[in-house]
C-alpha positions as CSV (number, residue, x, y, z in Angstrom):
1,X,9.8,95.9,-94.4
2,X,7.1,97.6,-96.6
3,X,4.8,98.6,-93.8
4,X,3.8,101.9,-95.2
5,X,3.4,100.6,-98.7
6,X,0.9,98.0,-97.5
7,X,-1.2,100.5,-95.6
8,X,-4.5,101.8,-97.0
9,X,-4.4,105.3,-98.4
10,X,-6.8,106.5,-95.7
11,X,-4.4,105.3,-92.9
12,X,-1.4,106.7,-94.7
13,X,-2.9,110.1,-95.1
14,X,-4.1,110.0,-91.5
15,X,-0.6,109.2,-90.3
16,X,1.0,112.0,-92.3
17,X,-1.5,114.5,-91.0
18,X,-0.9,113.3,-87.4
19,X,2.8,113.6,-87.7
20,X,2.5,117.2,-89.1
21,X,0.0,118.1,-86.3
22,X,2.3,116.8,-83.6
23,X,5.4,118.6,-85.1
24,X,3.5,121.9,-85.3
25,X,2.2,121.5,-81.7
26,X,5.7,120.7,-80.3
27,X,7.2,123.8,-81.9
28,X,4.2,125.9,-80.8
29,X,5.0,125.0,-77.2
30,X,8.6,126.0,-77.8
31,X,7.6,129.3,-79.3
32,X,5.0,130.0,-76.5
33,X,7.7,129.5,-73.9
34,X,10.2,132.0,-75.4
35,X,11.4,134.8,-73.2
36,X,9.7,138.2,-73.7
37,X,12.8,139.9,-74.9
38,X,12.7,137.8,-78.1
39,X,9.9,140.1,-79.4
40,X,8.1,137.4,-81.3
41,X,4.7,138.9,-80.2
42,X,3.2,135.6,-79.1
43,X,0.7,136.2,-76.3
44,X,-1.6,133.2,-76.5
45,X,-1.1,129.5,-77.3
46,X,-3.1,130.1,-80.5
47,X,-0.6,132.8,-81.5
48,X,2.2,130.2,-81.0
49,X,0.3,127.6,-83.0
50,X,-0.2,130.0,-85.9
51,X,3.4,131.1,-85.8
52,X,4.5,127.5,-85.9
53,X,2.2,126.8,-88.9
54,X,3.5,129.9,-90.7
55,X,7.1,128.7,-90.2
56,X,6.5,125.0,-91.0
57,X,4.7,125.8,-94.3
58,X,6.8,128.9,-95.1
59,X,3.8,131.2,-95.3
60,X,5.7,134.0,-93.6
61,X,6.3,135.4,-90.1
62,X,3.7,137.4,-88.2
63,X,6.3,139.6,-86.4
64,X,7.5,143.1,-86.9
65,X,11.1,142.4,-85.9
66,X,12.7,140.0,-88.3
67,X,15.8,139.8,-86.1
68,X,13.7,138.7,-83.1
69,X,15.3,141.2,-80.7
70,X,18.7,139.6,-81.2
71,X,17.4,136.5,-79.5
72,X,19.2,133.3,-80.4
73,X,16.5,131.1,-79.0
74,X,14.2,131.9,-81.8
75,X,16.9,131.4,-84.5
76,X,17.8,128.0,-83.0
77,X,14.2,126.8,-83.0
78,X,13.5,128.2,-86.4
79,X,16.5,126.4,-87.8
80,X,15.3,123.0,-86.5
81,X,11.7,123.6,-87.6
82,X,12.4,124.4,-91.2
83,X,14.8,121.5,-91.7
């Protein structure tokens, strides 16, 4: 019942970091596979990873078109990532 409470701090922090890393990686794959007309300017997997980190931690978006070329795919993914 109190599984996380009974864990050592080291294991707890490691688990939290792992969950964030996996979540960022999943969304990076989604961003990388967006159609070109979405104008997100993601050309490499590293671009997708940085975009996902920027979104997850609300740093800002590295794109010139804040409407993403009227592409609903980006809006849909962004909505789920920031929740």
